[in-house]
C-alpha positions as CSV (number, residue, x, y, z in Angstrom):
1,M,0.1,-0.1,-0.1
2,I,1.3,3.5,-0.7
3,L,0.7,6.0,1.5
4,T,1.4,9.8,0.3
5,T,0.6,13.3,1.5
6,T,0.8,14.1,-2.5
7,E,-2.1,14.4,-4.3
8,T,-0.8,12.3,-7.3
9,I,1.4,9.4,-7.5
10,S,4.1,10.1,-10.2
11,G,3.3,7.9,-13.4
12,K,-0.3,6.9,-12.1
13,D,-3.5,7.8,-12.9
14,L,-5.9,6.9,-10.4
15,E,-9.4,6.6,-9.6
16,T,-10.9,7.3,-6.1
17,I,-12.6,5.2,-4.3
18,G,-13.3,7.5,-1.1
19,L,-12.5,8.7,2.5
20,V,-10.4,6.4,4.7
21,K,-9.6,6.5,8.1
22,G,-8.8,5.1,11.2
23,S,-8.5,6.7,14.6
24,T,-7.4,5.5,18.6
25,I,-7.5,6.9,21.6
26,Q,-4.8,6.3,23.9
27,S,-3.5,7.1,27.7
28,K,-0.2,6.4,29.5
29,N,-0.6,5.0,33.5
30,I,-1.3,6.7,36.2
31,G,2.7,6.1,37.1
32,R,4.4,7.8,34.2
33,D,1.6,10.6,34.3
34,I,2.8,11.4,37.9
35,M,6.4,10.9,36.2
36,S,5.9,13.4,33.4
37,G,4.3,16.0,35.9
38,F,7.5,16.5,37.4
39,K,9.3,16.6,34.2
40,T,7.1,19.6,33.4
41,I,9.1,21.4,36.4
42,V,12.0,21.6,34.8
43,G,11.7,21.1,31.4
44,G,12.6,18.5,28.2
45,E,10.6,16.0,26.0
46,L,8.3,14.1,28.1
47,K,8.9,10.8,26.7
48,S,6.7,8.0,27.4
49,Y,4.0,10.9,26.0
50,T,6.5,11.0,22.5
51,D,5.9,7.0,22.8
52,M,2.0,7.1,23.1
53,M,1.6,9.5,20.4
54,N,3.9,7.6,18.0
55,E,2.3,3.8,18.6
56,A,-1.1,5.7,18.7
57,R,-0.4,7.4,15.0
58,A,1.2,3.6,14.0
59,L,-2.0,1.7,15.4
60,A,-4.6,5.1,13.5
61,T,-2.6,4.5,10.1
62,K,-3.0,0.4,10.5
63,R,-6.8,1.1,10.9
64,M,-6.7,2.9,8.0
65,V,-4.9,1.3,5.8
66,E,-7.0,-1.9,6.8
67,E,-10.3,0.1,5.7
68,A,-8.4,0.9,2.6
69,T,-7.4,-2.6,1.8
70,A,-10.9,-3.9,2.1
71,L,-12.1,-1.5,-0.4
72,G,-9.8,-2.7,-2.7
73,A,-7.2,0.5,-2.7
74,D,-3.4,0.7,-4.0
75,A,-2.9,3.4,-2.3
76,V,-3.7,6.4,-0.2
77,V,-3.2,9.8,-1.1
78,C,-3.7,13.5,0.7
79,L,-2.9,11.4,3.9
80,R,-2.8,13.6,6.8
81,Y,-3.4,13.1,10.9
82,A,-5.3,15.0,13.2
83,S,-5.0,15.1,17.0
84,A,-7.1,16.1,20.1
85,A,-6.8,15.7,23.9
86,V,-9.5,13.9,25.2
87,M,-8.6,14.5,28.9
88,Q,-5.8,15.2,30.9
89,G,-3.1,12.2,29.9
90,A,-5.2,10.9,26.5
91,A,-5.0,11.7,23.4
92,E,-6.7,10.7,19.8
93,I,-5.3,10.2,16.8
94,K,-6.7,10.2,13.6
95,A,-5.3,9.3,10.4
96,Y,-7.0,9.4,7.0
97,G,-7.0,10.2,3.8
98,T,-8.5,9.4,0.0
99,A,-8.1,5.8,-1.2
100,V,-7.8,5.1,-5.1
101,K,-6.8,2.7,-7.4
102,F,-4.3,2.8,-10.3
103,K,-6.1,2.9,-13.7
């Protein structure tokens, strides 16, 4: 499956299938949340949250690709990500794009 942020794929004629998306909501455990709270006092990267967001983005992408595959797509173009805080320590990640077939 080809994933791209562009509207086209060089050398390919595309037929639009439609919107595909994947999402997840993830959180860290209370222990890591407390430790991250201490980290905000001194500054620096919140590694556990970076890891959480990377895992969430990968899972959202996987779910989007599964939806595109089920529709018979060869690629997803115009891939985008969105995130939103759901509650303290939890975030929703969405991956979405346009599923296409090669002509």
